[in-house]
C-alpha positions as CSV (number, residue, x, y, z in Angstrom):
1,M,114.2,101.3,115.5
2,L,110.7,102.8,115.4
3,V,110.2,102.2,111.7
4,G,110.4,99.3,109.3
5,F,107.7,97.1,110.7
6,E,106.7,94.4,108.2
7,V,103.0,94.1,107.3
8,D,101.8,90.8,106.0
9,V,98.3,90.7,104.4
10,I,96.7,87.2,104.7
11,A,93.3,85.8,103.8
12,L,91.2,84.9,106.8
13,R,87.7,83.5,106.5
14,K,87.4,85.1,103.0
15,N,88.2,88.5,104.6
16,W,91.5,90.3,105.0
17,V,93.4,91.1,108.1
18,V,96.6,93.0,108.6
19,M,99.1,91.0,110.6
20,I,101.8,93.1,112.2
21,R,104.9,91.0,112.5
22,G,106.3,91.4,116.0
23,S,103.0,93.0,117.2
24,G,104.0,92.2,120.8
25,F,106.9,94.7,120.6
26,R,106.6,97.2,123.4
27,L,107.9,100.7,123.0
28,K,109.8,102.0,126.0
29,G,108.2,105.0,127.8
30,W,110.6,107.5,126.3
31,Q,110.2,106.0,122.8
32,Q,106.4,106.2,123.0
33,A,106.6,109.8,124.2
34,A,109.1,110.7,121.4
35,V,106.8,109.1,118.7
36,A,103.7,110.8,120.2
37,V,105.4,114.3,120.4
38,G,107.0,114.0,117.0
39,S,103.8,112.9,115.4
40,A,101.7,115.6,117.1
41,V,104.1,118.3,115.9
42,G,104.3,116.9,112.4
43,A,100.5,116.5,112.2
44,L,100.0,120.1,113.3
45,L,102.5,121.4,110.6
46,D,101.0,119.2,107.9
47,P,97.4,117.9,108.7
48,R,97.5,115.8,105.5
49,R,100.1,113.4,107.0
50,A,97.7,110.5,107.7
51,D,100.7,108.4,108.9
52,L,101.6,110.9,111.6
53,I,98.0,111.2,112.8
54,A,97.8,107.4,112.9
55,A,101.0,107.1,114.9
56,L,99.7,109.8,117.3
57,G,96.5,107.8,117.8
58,E,98.3,104.6,118.5
59,T,100.9,105.9,120.9
60,T,98.4,107.9,123.0
61,G,95.3,105.7,122.6
62,K,96.0,102.2,124.1
63,P,93.7,102.7,127.2
64,A,90.9,103.9,124.9
65,F,91.4,101.0,122.5
66,D,91.4,98.6,125.5
67,R,88.0,100.0,126.5
68,V,86.7,99.7,122.9
69,L,87.9,96.1,122.8
70,E,86.1,95.2,126.0
71,R,82.8,96.8,124.7
72,M,83.1,94.9,121.5
73,K,83.6,91.6,123.4
74,R,80.3,92.3,125.3
75,S,78.4,93.0,122.1
76,P,77.1,90.2,119.9
77,E,77.8,92.1,116.7
78,G,81.1,93.4,118.2
79,R,82.2,89.8,118.9
80,E,81.3,88.8,115.3
81,I,83.6,91.6,114.1
82,L,86.4,90.4,116.3
83,L,85.9,86.8,115.2
84,E,85.8,87.5,111.4
85,R,88.0,90.6,111.4
86,P,86.6,92.3,108.2
87,R,88.8,94.8,106.4
88,V,87.4,97.9,104.7
89,I,89.4,97.4,101.5
90,S,88.3,97.5,97.9
91,T,88.1,93.7,97.5
92,S,85.6,93.5,100.3
93,V,83.5,96.6,99.9
94,G,83.6,97.0,96.1
95,H,80.1,95.6,95.7
96,A,78.7,98.7,97.4
97,W,79.0,100.5,94.0
98,D,76.4,98.1,92.6
99,L,73.7,98.5,95.2
100,P,70.5,100.5,94.8
101,D,70.7,104.3,95.3
102,N,68.7,104.4,98.5
103,T,71.0,102.0,100.4
104,F,73.7,102.7,102.9
105,G,76.3,100.9,100.7
106,A,75.4,103.1,97.7
107,A,75.7,106.3,99.8
108,Y,79.1,105.1,101.0
109,A,80.1,104.4,97.3
110,R,79.0,107.9,96.3
111,F,80.9,109.5,99.2
112,M,84.1,107.7,98.2
113,G,83.7,108.1,94.4
114,S,82.8,111.8,94.4
115,R,86.1,112.4,96.3
116,N,88.2,109.9,94.4
117,F,89.0,108.2,97.7
118,S,90.1,104.6,97.9
119,P,89.4,102.3,100.9
120,D,92.9,101.0,100.5
121,D,94.6,104.3,101.4
122,R,94.6,103.9,105.2
123,P,98.1,103.5,106.8
124,P,98.9,100.3,108.6
125,V,98.9,99.9,112.4
126,R,102.5,99.9,113.8
127,F,102.5,100.6,117.5
128,M,99.9,98.4,119.1
129,E,101.2,95.7,121.5
130,T,98.9,92.8,120.5
131,E,97.3,91.6,117.3
132,E,93.8,92.1,118.9
133,L,94.4,95.7,119.8
134,A,96.0,96.3,116.4
135,Y,92.9,95.1,114.7
136,V,90.7,97.4,116.9
137,A,92.9,100.3,116.0
138,M,92.7,99.4,112.3
139,R,88.9,99.0,112.5
140,A,88.5,102.4,114.1
141,R,90.6,103.9,111.3
142,E,88.8,102.1,108.5
143,V,85.2,102.9,109.6
144,H,85.9,106.6,109.5
145,D,84.4,107.0,106.0
146,F,81.3,105.1,107.0
147,W,80.8,107.7,109.8
148,H,81.3,110.5,107.3
149,T,78.5,108.9,105.2
150,L,76.1,108.3,108.0
151,F,76.5,111.7,109.6
152,D,76.6,113.4,106.2
153,L,79.7,115.4,107.0
154,P,82.0,116.9,104.3
155,T,85.8,116.2,104.3
156,N,86.8,119.9,104.7
157,L,88.4,121.1,107.8
158,I,85.1,121.9,109.6
159,G,83.6,118.5,108.7
160,E,86.7,116.5,109.8
161,T,86.9,118.5,113.0
162,A,83.2,117.9,113.8
163,L,83.6,114.2,113.1
164,K,86.6,114.1,115.5
165,V,84.2,115.4,118.2
166,I,81.9,112.4,117.6
167,E,84.9,110.0,117.5
168,F,86.1,111.4,120.8
169,E,82.7,110.8,122.4
170,Q,82.5,107.3,121.0
171,M,86.1,106.2,121.8
172,L,87.7,108.8,124.1
173,L,90.8,108.8,122.0
174,P,93.2,111.6,123.1
175,M,94.2,112.0,119.4
176,C,90.6,113.0,118.6
177,L,90.6,115.8,121.2
178,M,94.0,117.0,120.0
179,S,92.7,117.0,116.5
180,V,89.8,119.2,117.5
181,L,92.1,121.6,119.2
182,G,94.5,121.6,116.3
183,G,91.7,121.9,113.8
184,T,90.0,124.9,115.5
185,A,93.4,126.6,115.8
186,R,93.6,126.6,112.0
187,F,90.1,128.0,111.5
188,S,89.5,131.6,110.3
189,D,87.4,133.7,112.7
190,K,84.3,133.0,110.5
191,Q,85.0,129.3,110.5
192,R,85.5,129.2,114.2
193,S,82.3,131.0,114.9
194,L,80.4,128.7,112.5
195,F,82.0,125.6,114.1
196,Y,81.3,126.5,117.8
197,Q,77.8,127.9,117.2
198,H,76.6,125.4,114.6
199,Y,78.6,122.2,114.3
200,F,80.0,121.7,117.8
201,P,76.7,121.5,119.7
202,W,75.3,119.2,117.1
203,A,78.4,116.9,117.2
204,L,78.2,116.6,121.0
205,K,74.5,115.6,120.8
206,A,75.1,113.3,117.8
207,G,78.0,111.4,119.4
208,A,76.1,110.9,122.7
209,R,72.9,109.8,121.1
210,S,74.3,107.3,118.6
211,T,74.7,103.6,119.4
212,D,78.1,102.2,120.1
213,L,79.4,102.7,116.6
214,M,82.5,100.5,117.0
215,C,80.1,97.5,117.6
216,V,78.4,97.8,114.2
217,Y,79.2,95.4,111.4
218,Y,78.6,98.0,108.7
219,E,79.4,95.8,105.8
220,K,76.4,93.5,106.6
221,H,74.1,96.5,106.5
222,F,75.2,97.8,103.1
223,H,72.0,96.6,101.4
224,E,69.7,98.4,103.9
225,D,68.0,101.8,103.4
226,L,70.3,104.6,104.5
227,E,67.6,106.4,106.5
228,D,66.6,103.1,108.1
229,V,70.1,102.4,109.4
230,R,70.4,106.0,110.6
231,R,67.2,105.6,112.7
232,K,68.3,102.2,113.9
233,W,71.7,103.4,115.1
234,G,70.5,106.8,116.5
235,I,72.4,108.8,113.9
236,I,71.6,112.5,113.6
237,P,72.9,113.8,110.3
238,A,74.7,117.1,110.3
239,P,72.4,120.1,109.8
240,P,73.0,122.2,106.7
241,P,75.0,125.4,107.2
242,P,72.8,128.2,108.5
243,R,71.6,130.9,106.2
244,P,73.0,134.4,106.9
245,N,71.2,135.9,109.9
246,A,69.3,132.6,110.5
247,T,68.7,131.4,114.1
248,I,70.9,128.3,114.9
249,V,68.8,125.4,116.0
250,V,70.4,122.2,117.3
251,P,68.4,119.0,116.4
252,L,66.8,117.5,119.5
């Protein structure tokens, strides 16, 4: 069976970690391919299916998650994340709503609140072979909204596709590349022109210039000024949409 994995949530060092019972279960090659193909087709038909997108990322992304894990182990802040295993859930990030307006935490709270998003809505990890890789996959999934906040990207189709370009540059996940291809296929001609002329060049530059964003312990920087953390991490916020007939300039 490829479904029905039990997920136990336990307290660990005052944080939360998803423990996947039987996380050492290994899908056979044909099972992994079947889940990947089925998830890809389903996600293309209904991009709102976060569970299918998550399954696609897990079944095609093990080599990428292995590389991210090794980078985290070489980074002091990355090692701290792996040791403490923070979860981006309401019980651990709720204090962001009480921080001063100029802080990164407050900007994240505004992003989530203005869209009526909950940090608890992410689907669990189901298809990683080890608990450690499962946590890295979950961490990559849960910091997505931090990246939206830092790069000042909307959650519309263009914004999500642009963020997937950055995620691909940061993690080399095949799912991110497939999401870019699938997203641009759904664009109107006007959206496609705007994306490739305006957002795509920016996203390539932004993803390459940023620090290793999987090695950032975001929760410990909530109290810092938003613009300060952007400068510290090499973040280039998304440029505003161009005015009609304006010349497109990519930030240097």
